[in-house]
N, CA and C of each residue as an Amber inpcrd file, in Angstrom:
protein
   396
  21.6990000  17.2230000 -14.1890000  21.5130000  16.4060000 -15.3510000
  21.5080000  14.9120000 -15.0040000  22.4450000  14.5020000 -14.1740000
  22.5120000  13.1050000 -13.7820000  21.7980000  12.8230000 -12.4590000
  21.3630000  13.8600000 -11.7770000  20.7540000  13.6890000 -10.4540000
  19.5670000  12.7280000 -10.4440000  18.6400000  12.7870000 -11.4190000
  17.5430000  11.8160000 -11.3740000  18.0130000  10.3720000 -11.4470000
  19.0220000  10.1110000 -12.2850000  19.5410000   8.7590000 -12.4140000
  20.2380000   8.2830000 -11.1350000  20.9230000   9.2200000 -10.4860000
  21.5960000   8.8920000  -9.2390000  20.5690000   8.5710000  -8.1730000
  19.4860000   9.3440000  -8.1090000  18.4420000   9.0940000  -7.0830000
  17.7710000   7.7380000  -7.3300000  17.4550000   7.4340000  -8.5860000
  16.8620000   6.1270000  -8.9050000  17.8280000   5.0230000  -8.5720000
  19.0930000   5.1980000  -8.9250000  20.1220000   4.1800000  -8.6620000
  20.3070000   3.9280000  -7.1660000  20.3860000   5.0100000  -6.3830000
  20.5420000   4.8460000  -4.9350000  19.3260000   4.1400000  -4.3250000
  18.1480000   4.6110000  -4.6970000  16.9410000   3.9550000  -4.1960000
  16.8420000   2.5170000  -4.6200000  17.1980000   2.2550000  -5.8890000
  17.1490000   0.8800000  -6.4070000  18.1230000  -0.0400000  -5.6970000
  19.3080000   0.4840000  -5.3650000  20.2780000  -0.3390000  -4.6230000
  19.7240000  -0.7270000  -3.2640000  19.1710000   0.2080000  -2.5660000
  18.5990000  -0.0780000  -1.2420000  17.3790000  -1.0060000  -1.3430000
  16.5510000  -0.7860000  -2.3870000  15.3860000  -1.6490000  -2.5830000
  15.7730000  -3.0840000  -2.8930000  16.8140000  -3.2480000  -3.7010000
  17.2670000  -4.5940000  -4.0520000  17.8260000  -5.3160000  -2.8130000
  18.5640000  -4.5930000  -2.0010000  19.1120000  -5.1790000  -0.7650000
  17.9740000  -5.5500000   0.1630000  16.9980000  -4.6490000   0.3210000
  15.8520000  -4.9270000   1.2000000  15.0590000  -6.1310000   0.6810000
  14.9060000  -6.2260000  -0.6300000  14.2100000  -7.3730000  -1.2140000
  14.9310000  -8.6820000  -0.8970000  16.2350000  -8.6790000  -1.1000000
  17.0220000  -9.8660000  -0.8350000  16.9050000 -10.3060000   0.6100000
  17.0120000  -9.3640000   1.5430000  16.8990000  -9.6610000   2.9660000
  15.5080000 -10.2400000   3.2680000  14.4690000  -9.6370000   2.7100000
  13.1050000 -10.0890000   2.9360000  12.9050000 -11.5190000   2.4420000
  13.3830000 -11.8000000   1.2460000  13.2200000 -13.1330000   0.6620000
  13.9890000 -14.1790000   1.4700000  15.2190000 -13.8760000   1.8270000
  16.0370000 -14.8200000   2.6160000  15.3760000 -15.0940000   3.9780000
  14.9120000 -14.0380000   4.6170000  14.2490000 -14.2190000   5.9310000
  12.9890000 -15.0540000   5.7850000  12.1700000 -14.8090000   4.7550000
  10.9530000 -15.5790000   4.6070000  11.2570000 -17.0330000   4.2720000
  12.2900000 -17.2860000   3.4880000  12.6630000 -18.6700000   3.1840000
  13.1620000 -19.3870000   4.4430000  13.8620000 -18.6620000   5.2900000
  14.3490000 -19.2450000   6.5450000  13.1810000 -19.5590000   7.4640000
  12.2020000 -18.6650000   7.5150000  11.0500000 -18.8500000   8.4010000
  10.0610000 -19.8790000   7.8770000   9.7480000 -19.8190000   6.5770000
   8.6360000 -20.6080000   6.0540000   9.0370000 -21.6410000   5.0060000
  10.2880000 -21.6830000   4.6450000  10.7340000 -22.7050000   3.6800000
  10.5090000 -22.2830000   2.2280000  10.7080000 -23.2480000   1.3450000
  10.6820000 -22.9950000  -0.0960000   9.4620000 -23.5810000  -0.7890000
   8.4930000 -24.0890000  -0.0370000   7.3450000 -24.7670000  -0.6480000
   6.4210000 -23.8050000  -1.3940000   6.4710000 -22.5160000  -1.0930000
   5.6410000 -21.5070000  -1.7100000   6.4550000 -20.2040000  -1.7670000
   6.2960000 -19.3760000  -2.7850000   7.1010000 -18.1490000  -2.8790000
   6.6320000 -17.0680000  -1.9150000   6.7630000 -17.3370000  -0.6280000
   6.3250000 -16.3820000   0.4060000   7.1070000 -15.0640000   0.3130000
   8.3670000 -15.1260000  -0.0340000   9.1700000 -13.9140000  -0.1330000
   8.6150000 -12.9490000  -1.1600000   8.2530000 -13.4780000  -2.3230000
   7.6810000 -12.6410000  -3.3860000   6.3310000 -12.0880000  -2.9260000
   5.5160000 -12.9360000  -2.3270000   4.2330000 -12.4690000  -1.8100000
   4.4420000 -11.3500000  -0.7940000   5.3760000 -11.5190000   0.0900000
   5.6390000 -10.5160000   1.1260000   6.1240000  -9.2040000   0.5390000
   7.0950000  -9.2440000  -0.3980000   7.5820000  -7.9850000  -0.9360000
   6.5310000  -7.2950000  -1.8040000   5.7030000  -8.0550000  -2.5140000
   4.6660000  -7.4220000  -3.3140000   3.5860000  -6.7770000  -2.4530000
   3.1130000  -7.4780000  -1.4240000   2.0540000  -6.9070000  -0.5980000
   2.5930000  -5.8170000   0.3000000   3.7370000  -6.0320000   0.9410000
   4.2860000  -5.0100000   1.8240000   4.7590000  -3.8040000   1.0180000
   5.3340000  -4.0620000  -0.1520000   5.7430000  -2.9710000  -1.0280000
   4.5480000  -2.1340000  -1.4790000   3.4310000  -2.7830000  -1.7040000
   2.2080000  -2.0670000  -2.0710000   1.6970000  -1.2200000  -0.9100000
   1.7710000  -1.7730000   0.2920000   1.4070000  -1.0070000   1.4900000
   2.2890000   0.2420000   1.6170000   3.5970000   0.0440000   1.4810000
   4.5420000   1.1590000   1.5770000   4.2360000   2.2090000   0.5150000
   3.9350000   1.7560000  -0.7020000   3.6230000   2.6830000  -1.8090000
   2.3830000   3.5240000  -1.4700000   1.3450000   2.8710000  -1.0120000
   0.1240000   3.5990000  -0.6530000   0.3330000   4.5700000   0.4900000
   1.0440000   4.1180000   1.4980000   1.2860000   4.9480000   2.6810000
   2.1320000   6.1790000   2.3150000   3.2870000   5.9230000   1.6930000
   4.1800000   7.0360000   1.4380000   3.7360000   7.9260000   0.2880000
   3.0340000   7.3770000  -0.6680000   2.4980000   8.2280000  -1.7280000
   1.5470000   9.2490000  -1.1250000   0.6790000   8.7880000  -0.2590000
  -0.2730000   9.6770000   0.3960000   0.4530000  10.6240000   1.3570000
   1.3280000  10.0810000   2.1690000   2.0170000  10.8690000   3.1910000
   2.9800000  11.9000000   2.5900000   3.8480000  11.4580000   1.6740000
   4.8630000  12.3510000   1.1060000   4.2570000  13.4220000   0.2220000
   3.2770000  13.0210000  -0.5860000   2.7130000  13.9770000  -1.5200000
   1.7740000  14.9520000  -0.8130000   0.9000000  14.4520000   0.0460000
  -0.0810000  15.3340000   0.6710000   0.4670000  16.1170000   1.8470000
   1.3700000  15.5440000   2.6060000   1.8790000  16.2240000   3.8040000
   3.1060000  17.0680000   3.4960000   4.0400000  16.5120000   2.7590000
   5.3310000  17.1610000   2.5800000   5.5830000  17.6830000   1.1660000
   4.6560000  17.4350000   0.2480000   4.8390000  17.8540000  -1.1260000
   6.2460000  17.4920000  -1.6060000   6.5830000  16.2310000  -1.4740000
   7.9360000  15.7430000  -1.7810000   8.3570000  16.1090000  -3.1910000
   9.5930000  16.5350000  -3.3160000  10.1190000  16.9200000  -4.6030000
  10.3280000  15.7460000  -5.5300000  10.6320000  16.0560000  -6.7780000
  10.7900000  15.0570000  -7.8060000  11.8960000  14.0560000  -7.4590000
  13.0000000  14.5270000  -6.9090000  14.1040000  13.6250000  -6.6020000
  13.7480000  12.5890000  -5.5380000  12.9650000  13.0060000  -4.5390000
  12.5430000  12.0460000  -3.5280000  11.5810000  11.0390000  -4.0940000
  10.6820000  11.4760000  -4.9320000   9.7650000  10.5390000  -5.5710000
  10.5250000   9.5540000  -6.4620000  11.5170000  10.0270000  -7.1940000
  12.3160000   9.1220000  -8.0330000  13.1000000   8.1280000  -7.1750000
  13.6750000   8.6280000  -6.0720000  14.4180000   7.7790000  -5.1610000
  13.5320000   6.6810000  -4.5930000  12.3670000   7.0850000  -4.0870000
  11.5270000   6.1610000  -3.3440000  10.7090000   5.2510000  -4.2350000
  10.0080000   5.8260000  -5.2000000   9.0640000   5.0270000  -5.9870000
   9.7300000   4.3190000  -7.1660000  10.4450000   5.0700000  -7.9940000
  11.1160000   4.4330000  -9.1400000  12.2970000   3.5670000  -8.6850000
  13.0580000   4.0810000  -7.7110000  14.2310000   3.3810000  -7.2510000
  13.9360000   2.2750000  -6.2510000  13.6410000   2.6740000  -5.0150000
  13.4930000   1.7050000  -3.9260000  12.3640000   0.6920000  -4.2110000
  11.1610000   1.1870000  -4.4360000  10.0270000   0.2620000  -4.6160000
  10.1250000  -0.4650000  -5.9600000  10.7280000   0.1660000  -6.9650000
  10.9240000  -0.5140000  -8.2510000  11.8040000  -1.7460000  -8.1060000
  12.7850000  -1.6560000  -7.2400000  13.6700000  -2.8170000  -7.0170000
  13.1190000  -3.7620000  -5.9620000  12.3740000  -3.2170000  -4.9940000
  11.8880000  -4.0510000  -3.8780000  10.7410000  -4.9670000  -4.3150000
   9.7670000  -4.4320000  -5.0080000   8.6380000  -5.2690000  -5.4230000
   9.0280000  -6.0920000  -6.6380000   8.4010000  -7.2250000  -6.8400000
   8.9500000  -8.1870000  -7.7880000   7.8700000  -8.8550000  -8.6180000
   7.0930000  -8.0860000  -9.3450000   6.0950000  -8.7560000 -10.1590000
   6.7040000  -9.5280000 -11.3040000   7.9110000  -9.2310000 -11.6660000
   8.5740000 -10.0680000 -12.6800000   8.8670000 -11.4430000 -12.0840000
   9.2980000 -11.4800000 -10.8510000   9.4980000 -12.7670000 -10.1760000
   8.1830000 -13.4970000 -10.0040000   7.1550000 -12.7560000  -9.6440000
   5.8280000 -13.3260000  -9.4930000   5.3840000 -14.0170000 -10.7960000
   5.5890000 -13.3560000 -11.9270000   5.1660000 -13.9180000 -13.2060000
   5.9740000 -15.1950000 -13.5160000   7.2750000 -15.1560000 -13.2880000
   8.0940000 -16.3140000 -13.5770000   7.7450000 -17.4930000 -12.6600000
   7.5320000 -17.2260000 -11.3920000   7.1780000 -18.2990000 -10.4540000
   5.8080000 -18.8880000 -10.7990000   4.8880000 -18.0450000 -11.2160000
   3.5540000 -18.5270000 -11.6190000   3.6570000 -19.4020000 -12.8720000
   4.5060000 -19.0070000 -13.8040000   4.7240000 -19.8190000 -15.0020000
   5.2730000 -21.1930000 -14.6450000   6.2030000 -21.2240000 -13.6930000
   6.7580000 -22.5300000 -13.2750000   5.6760000 -23.3870000 -12.6470000
   4.7920000 -22.8050000 -11.8580000   3.6880000 -23.5600000 -11.2640000
   2.7710000 -24.1180000 -12.3580000   2.5390000 -23.3050000 -13.3760000
   1.7390000 -23.7450000 -14.5250000   2.4130000 -24.9400000 -15.2160000
   3.6940000 -24.8110000 -15.4790000   4.4160000 -25.8820000 -16.1720000
   4.4680000 -27.1640000 -15.3460000   4.4520000 -27.0330000 -14.0120000
   4.4920000 -28.1880000 -13.1360000   3.1170000 -28.7210000 -12.7710000
   2.0690000 -28.0920000 -13.3170000   0.7040000 -28.5320000 -13.0530000
   0.2610000 -28.2920000 -11.6090000   0.8380000 -27.3170000 -10.9570000
   0.4910000 -26.9980000  -9.5640000  -0.6370000 -25.9490000  -9.5400000
  -1.8190000 -26.4150000  -9.8620000  -2.9440000 -25.5170000 -10.0910000
  -3.3900000 -24.7720000  -8.8260000  -3.4220000 -25.4430000  -7.7010000
  -3.8190000 -24.7700000  -6.4600000  -2.8290000 -23.6830000  -6.0930000
  -1.5370000 -24.0230000  -6.1450000  -0.5000000 -23.0160000  -5.8560000
  -0.5650000 -21.8680000  -6.8450000  -0.7680000 -22.1810000  -8.1050000
  -0.8370000 -21.1550000  -9.1510000  -1.9760000 -20.1840000  -8.8560000
  -3.1740000 -20.7070000  -8.6000000  -4.3240000 -19.8370000  -8.3270000
  -4.1410000 -19.0750000  -7.0250000  -3.6070000 -19.7250000  -6.0150000
  -3.3510000 -19.0520000  -4.7410000  -2.3460000 -17.9190000  -4.9280000
  -1.2970000 -18.1700000  -5.6870000  -0.2750000 -17.1910000  -5.9340000
  -0.8490000 -15.9520000  -6.6280000  -1.6130000 -16.1660000  -7.6730000
  -2.2320000 -15.0500000  -8.4060000  -3.1940000 -14.2780000  -7.5100000
  -4.0600000 -14.9890000  -6.8230000  -5.0610000 -14.3300000  -5.9860000
  -4.4220000 -13.5700000  -4.8300000  -3.5230000 -14.2120000  -4.0980000
  -2.9180000 -13.5660000  -2.9400000  -2.0550000 -12.3630000  -3.3140000
  -1.2750000 -12.4870000  -4.3750000  -0.4410000 -11.3580000  -4.7870000
  -1.2680000 -10.1720000  -5.2590000  -2.2670000 -10.4470000  -6.0760000
  -3.0590000  -9.3450000  -6.6280000  -4.0170000  -8.7270000  -5.6180000
  -4.8150000  -9.5400000  -4.9910000  -5.7570000  -9.0120000  -4.0050000
  -5.0070000  -8.4580000  -2.8040000  -3.9560000  -9.1540000  -2.3580000
  -3.1700000  -8.6670000  -1.2270000  -2.5160000  -7.3230000  -1.5120000
  -1.9290000  -7.1770000  -2.6850000  -1.2650000  -5.9180000  -3.0240000
  -2.2510000  -4.7710000  -3.1500000  -3.3870000  -5.0380000  -3.8010000
  -4.4070000  -3.9880000  -3.9100000  -4.9700000  -3.5960000  -2.5400000
  -5.1930000  -4.5790000  -1.6960000  -5.6840000  -4.2830000  -0.3660000
  -4.6430000  -3.4930000   0.4500000  -3.3990000  -3.8790000   0.3480000
  -2.3580000  -3.2140000   1.1340000  -2.0950000  -1.7970000   0.6740000
  -2.1920000  -1.5060000  -0.6270000  -1.9840000  -0.1280000  -1.0800000
  -3.1290000   0.7410000  -0.5500000  -4.3380000   0.2070000  -0.5080000
  -5.4620000   0.9440000   0.0550000  -5.2950000   1.1410000   1.5690000
  -4.9080000   0.0990000   2.2800000  -4.7070000   0.2030000   3.7360000
  -3.5790000   1.2070000   4.0390000  -2.5020000   1.1590000   3.2790000
  -1.4140000   2.1080000   3.4900000  -1.8760000   3.5410000   3.2760000
  -2.6370000   3.7820000   2.2190000  -3.1460000   5.1200000   1.9420000
  -4.1000000   5.5910000   3.0260000  -4.9810000   4.6920000   3.4790000
  -5.9430000   5.0520000   4.5330000  -5.2350000   5.3510000   5.8550000
  -4.2120000   4.5830000   6.1950000  -3.4490000   4.8160000   7.4150000
  -2.7370000   6.1710000   7.3380000  -2.1140000   6.4520000   6.2020000
  -1.4340000   7.7420000   6.0610000  -2.4230000   8.8790000   6.1490000
  -3.5980000   8.7310000   5.5190000  -4.5970000   9.7880000   5.5580000
  -5.1030000  10.0000000   6.9860000  -5.2720000   8.9250000   7.7390000
  -5.6940000   9.0180000   9.1350000  -4.6640000   9.7890000   9.9610000
  -3.4030000   9.4960000   9.7210000  -2.3410000  10.2100000  10.4430000
  -2.3490000  11.6950000  10.0590000  -2.4880000  11.9510000   8.7620000
  -2.5460000  13.3490000   8.3060000  -3.7330000  14.0810000   8.9120000
  -4.8810000  13.4180000   8.9370000  -6.0690000  14.0460000   9.5450000
  -5.8660000  14.3700000  11.0020000  -5.2430000  13.4440000  11.7480000
  -5.0020000  13.6990000  13.1670000  -3.9660000  14.7930000  13.3560000
  -3.0090000  14.9320000  12.4760000  -2.0430000  16.0310000  12.5380000
  -2.6870000  17.3790000  12.2790000  -3.6460000  17.3890000  11.3410000
  -4.3610000  18.6220000  11.0330000  -5.2690000  19.0700000  12.1660000
  -5.7540000  18.1210000  12.9640000  -6.6620000  18.4320000  14.0580000
  -5.9190000  18.9650000  15.2600000  -4.6070000  18.6640000  15.3920000
  -3.8920000  19.1040000  16.5680000  -3.2700000  20.4700000  16.3890000
């Protein structure tokens, strides 16, 4: 009865920690002039989603609890489109039009590209496993 909530909660805890680490590391590496941390978690999170959705579902037929843990929990906490929206709004309010457009374009196109690349990579691995 409570197992789905526990799986989402555990995955969400780990996703939130991973997000925090990613953002802190990106701020340390690249500074605060642009929300690189949010860009990184959105695009990398999209890659992970595409890869594991393809890999877990097609190769291992992952059960409901694993999907809840990984997608609703971990990736739900790791990716940050709510942060993306808030940061974009601040750029709008500050009249930072180039940053605003770059932020929208890079997050959206980057995330869509990475989910496709992740899925293609997983499919390539699955195909090579089927051939051996």
